[in-house]
BAKOLFI-85647 format. One record per residue (C-alpha): residue in three letters; x negated, y, z negated. Coordinates in Angstrom, 1 decimal. Example, Ala and Ser with C-alpha at 12.3 -4.5 7.8 and 13.67 -1.06 7.14 Angstrom:
// BAKOLFI-85647
R   rest       xx       yy       zz
R    Ala    -12.3     -4.5     -7.8
R    Ser    -13.7     -1.1     -7.1
// end
This chain:
// BAKOLFI-85647
R   rest       xx       yy       zz
R    Ala     27.3     -5.6     -4.6
R    Pro     30.6     -5.8     -6.2
R    Asn     31.6     -9.0     -8.3
R    Gln     33.7    -10.0     -5.4
R    Ala     32.4     -8.6     -2.2
R    Thr     34.3     -8.3      1.1
R    Asp     32.9     -8.0      4.6
R    Ala     32.6     -4.4      4.3
R    Leu     29.7     -2.0      4.0
R    Leu     29.4      1.6      2.4
R    Phe     26.5      3.4      3.7
R    Phe     25.8      6.0      1.0
R    Leu     23.8      9.1      1.2
R    His     23.0     11.1     -2.0
R    Gly     23.3     14.6     -2.8
R    Gly     20.7     17.0     -4.4
R    Gly     20.4     20.0     -2.0
R    Trp     18.1     17.9      0.2
R    Val     15.4     18.8     -2.4
R    His     16.1     16.5     -5.2
R    Gly     18.3     13.5     -6.2
R    Asn     17.5      9.8     -5.4
R    Leu     18.7      6.4     -5.5
R    Asp     18.7      6.5     -9.4
R    Thr     20.6      9.6     -9.9
R    His     23.5      8.2     -7.9
R    Asp     23.1      4.5     -9.0
R    Asn     26.3      4.8    -11.4
R    Leu     28.4      6.4     -8.7
R    Cys     27.5      3.7     -6.1
R    Arg     28.1      0.8     -8.5
R    His     31.5      2.3     -9.2
R    Leu     32.3      2.7     -5.8
R    Ala     31.2     -0.9     -5.0
R    Gln     33.5     -2.2     -7.8
R    Ile     36.6     -0.2     -6.4
R    Thr     36.1     -0.7     -2.8
R    Gly     34.8     -4.1     -2.8
R    Ala     32.3     -3.3     -0.3
R    Arg     28.4     -3.7     -0.6
R    Val     26.9     -0.3     -0.9
R    Leu     23.6      0.5      0.9
R    Ser     22.3      3.7     -0.8
R    Val     19.6      5.3      1.3
R    Glu     17.0      7.5      0.3
R    Tyr     15.3     10.1      2.7
R    Gln     12.5     12.6      2.6
R    Lys     13.1     15.9      0.9
R    Ala     12.5     19.4      1.6
R    Pro     10.3     21.6      1.2
R    Glu      7.8     19.4      2.3
R    Asn     10.0     17.8      5.0
R    Pro     12.7     20.3      6.1
R    Trp     15.5     19.7      8.6
R    Pro     15.8     17.7     10.6
R    Thr     13.6     15.1      8.8
R    Ala     16.5     13.9      6.6
R    Val     18.8     13.5      9.6
R    Asn     16.4     11.6     11.4
R    Asp     15.6      9.3      8.4
R    Val     19.3      8.5      7.8
R    Leu     19.9      7.9     11.5
R    Arg     16.9      5.4     11.6
R    Ala     18.1      3.7      8.3
R    Tyr     21.4      3.1      9.7
R    Glu     20.1      1.7     13.0
R    Asp     17.8     -0.6     10.9
R    Ala     20.8     -1.6      8.6
R    Met     22.8     -2.7     11.8
R    His     20.1     -5.2     12.8
R    Arg     19.7     -6.6      9.2
R    Leu     23.5     -7.3      8.4
R    Pro     23.1    -10.9      7.7
R    Glu     20.3    -10.0      5.3
R    Leu     22.9     -7.9      3.6
R    Gly     25.3    -10.8      3.3
R    Leu     27.5     -9.3      6.1
R    Asn     29.1    -10.9      9.1
R    Asp     31.3     -8.6     11.0
R    Pro     31.8     -5.7      8.4
R    Val     34.0     -2.8      8.3
R    Ile     31.5      0.2      7.9
R    Ala     32.1      3.6      6.2
R    Val     29.6      6.4      5.9
R    Ala     29.7      8.3      2.6
R    Gly     27.8     11.0      0.6
R    Asp     28.1     13.7     -1.9
R    Ser     27.2     17.6     -1.3
R    Ala     24.2     17.5      0.8
R    Gly     24.7     13.8      1.3
R    Gly     28.3     14.5      2.5
R    Lys     26.9     16.8      5.3
R    Leu     24.4     14.2      6.3
R    Ala     27.1     11.5      6.5
R    Thr     29.3     13.4      8.7
R    Val     26.2     14.5     10.9
R    Leu     25.3     10.8     11.1
R    Ala     28.8      9.8     12.2
R    Arg     28.8     12.2     15.0
R    Lys     25.3     11.5     16.4
R    Leu     26.3      7.6     16.2
R    Ala     29.3      8.2     18.6
R    Asp     27.2      8.4     21.7
R    Arg     25.2      5.5     20.8
R    Ala     25.4      1.9     21.6
R    Ile     25.7      0.7     18.0
R    Arg     28.4     -0.7     15.6
R    Gln     30.3      2.4     14.7
R    Pro     31.4      3.5     11.3
R    Ala     35.2      3.0     10.7
R    Ala     35.6      5.7      8.1
R    Gln     34.0      8.5      6.2
R    Leu     34.0      9.6      2.6
R    Leu     32.7     13.2      2.4
R    Ile     32.5     14.2     -1.3
R    Tyr     32.3     18.0     -1.8
R    Pro     30.5     18.2      1.4
R    Ser     28.3     21.3      2.4
R    Ala     29.6     22.2      6.0
R    Asp     28.8     25.7      6.6
R    Ser     25.3     27.1      5.7
R    Pro     25.9     30.8      6.7
R    Arg     28.9     31.2      4.5
R    Glu     28.8     33.8      1.7
R    Val     32.4     34.6      1.1
R    Gly     35.5     33.1     -0.6
R    Ser     34.8     30.2     -3.1
R    Arg     31.0     31.0     -2.7
R    Thr     31.6     34.4     -4.3
R    Leu     34.4     33.4     -6.6
R    Phe     32.4     30.5     -8.3
R    Ala     28.9     31.9     -7.9
R    Asp     27.9     31.5    -11.3
R    Gly     28.9     29.4    -14.4
R    Phe     30.3     26.5    -12.6
R    Leu     27.3     24.0    -12.5
R    Leu     26.3     24.6     -8.8
R    Thr     25.3     28.5     -8.3
R    Asp     25.2     30.6     -5.5
R    Glu     21.5     31.3     -6.4
R    Gly     20.9     27.4     -6.3
R    Ile     22.5     27.2     -2.9
R    Arg     20.4     29.8     -1.6
R    Ile     17.2     28.1     -2.8
R    Tyr     18.2     24.8     -1.3
R    Lys     19.3     26.3      1.9
R    Asp     15.8     28.1      2.0
R    Cys     13.9     24.9      1.4
R    Tyr     15.8     22.8      3.9
R    Ile     16.3     25.1      6.8
R    Pro     13.3     26.4      8.7
R    Ala     13.5     30.3      8.8
R    Asp     13.6     30.4     12.5
R    Gln     16.3     28.0     12.8
R    Asp     19.8     28.9     13.8
R    Gln     22.0     27.9     10.7
R    Cys     24.9     27.4     13.0
R    His     23.5     24.5     14.6
R    Pro     26.1     21.7     14.2
R    Asp     23.4     19.2     12.5
R    Ile     23.1     22.0      9.9
R    Ser     26.6     23.2      9.6
R    Pro     29.0     20.7     11.1
R    Leu     31.9     23.1     11.0
R    Tyr     30.4     24.6     14.1
R    Ala     30.3     21.3     16.0
R    Glu     32.3     21.1     19.1
R    Asp     32.7     17.4     19.5
R    Leu     34.4     16.3     16.1
R    His     37.2     14.4     18.1
R    Gln     34.6     11.6     18.2
R    Leu     34.4     11.2     14.4
R    Pro     36.1      8.2     12.5
R    Pro     39.0      8.9      9.9
R    Ala     37.8     10.9      6.9
R    Ile     38.6     11.4      3.2
R    Val     37.3     14.6      2.4
R    Val     37.2     15.4     -1.5
R    Thr     36.9     19.0     -2.8
R    Ala     36.5     20.3     -6.4
R    Gly     38.8     23.5     -7.4
R    Phe     35.8     25.2     -9.2
R    Asp     33.2     24.5     -6.5
R    Pro     31.5     27.3     -4.5
R    Leu     31.5     24.7     -1.7
R    Arg     35.3     24.2     -2.0
R    Asp     36.3     26.5      1.1
R    Glu     33.8     24.9      3.5
R    Gly     35.1     21.4      2.7
R    Arg     38.5     22.6      3.1
R    Asp     37.9     24.3      6.4
R    Tyr     35.9     21.2      7.5
R    Ala     38.8     18.9      6.8
R    Arg     41.0     21.3      8.6
R    Lys     38.8     21.5     11.7
R    Met     38.4     17.7     12.0
R    Gln     42.4     17.4     11.9
R    Gln     42.8     20.0     14.6
R    Ala     40.2     17.9     16.6
R    Gly     42.5     15.0     16.2
R    Val     40.7     13.1     13.4
R    Ala     42.9     11.5     10.7
R    Val     41.9     13.3      7.6
R    Gln     43.2     12.7      4.1
R    Trp     42.0     15.8      2.0
R    Ile     42.0     15.5     -1.8
R    Glu     41.4     18.2     -4.0
R    Tyr     40.8     18.0     -7.8
R    Pro     41.7     21.6     -9.0
R    Gly     40.2     21.3    -12.6
R    Leu     36.9     19.8    -11.6
R    Val     33.5     21.2    -10.6
R    His     30.8     20.6     -8.1
R    Gly     28.9     17.3     -8.9
R    Phe     31.8     15.7    -10.9
R    Ala     31.3     12.4     -9.4
R    Asn     28.0     12.0    -11.2
R    Ile     29.7     12.8    -14.6
R    Leu     31.5      9.5    -15.0
R    Cys     31.5     10.1    -18.9
R    Ser     34.2     12.6    -18.2
R    Gln     37.7     10.7    -18.0
R    Ser     39.0     13.1    -15.4
R    Ala     36.0     12.8    -13.2
R    Arg     36.1      8.9    -13.8
R    Asp     39.8      9.1    -12.7
R    Ala     38.8     11.2     -9.5
R    Val     36.2      8.7     -8.5
R    Asn     38.6      5.7     -9.1
R    Asp     41.2      7.8     -6.9
R    Met     38.8      8.5     -4.0
R    Gly     37.4      5.0     -4.2
R    Ser     41.0      3.5     -3.9
R    Ala     41.7      5.8     -0.9
R    Leu     38.6      4.5      0.9
R    Arg     39.2      1.0      0.2
R    Asp     43.0      1.3      1.6
R    Leu     41.4      3.0      4.7
R    Met     38.7      0.2      5.2
R    Arg     41.3     -2.5      4.7
R    Cys     43.7     -0.8      7.3
R    His     40.9     -0.7      9.9
R    Ser     40.0     -4.3      9.2
R    Ala     43.7     -5.2      9.4
R    Gly     44.1     -3.2     12.7
// end
């Protein structure tokens, strides 16, 4: 929780290719976002592949969200503005979660913060090849994560695997989509932001041209810290706008 908490909740899903990462690996980022936004941050763990492939993680975060909505007073919240957020694999889980919640009789998130999200699993062109090696996240790493997470007989264009192929994006809440200039996932993040806009979703797309995938976890870098401050401020303003409206 921040030093001066508001009635706001950030439901955060960590990245790590659905294979690794945990609450500890993203603790600094979550604390930083809490201080910037004034929101309480609920960082959620989920079961990992390959032992627990898709759709286990999706089901885990959906259950966690539903449980959190029944425990708002325990979290010190009354009538909170809620945002779903995540980085990389967690960014994909966050936007899939928001879309699946839209048809449920449950308190809806008012905003999304998608930090260099994975959005198009079959993609192997553009930034995937341009930055295939030497920029922290590699094409080989992406292939390994994908093979661990997605069952071999599963269509990779399923909207819960590749949100870019979803047809009901108009139901999504306003989004902040963050991309990095030297990221193999850059183009699919750009395309997902564009497709949400075309569906009528209010989208703020922010690209940091000099940064690499995973920068939000490298807060010892001033440029990365500045970027996290920037995206956190944008989310704070978006949540305040919803609260005022």
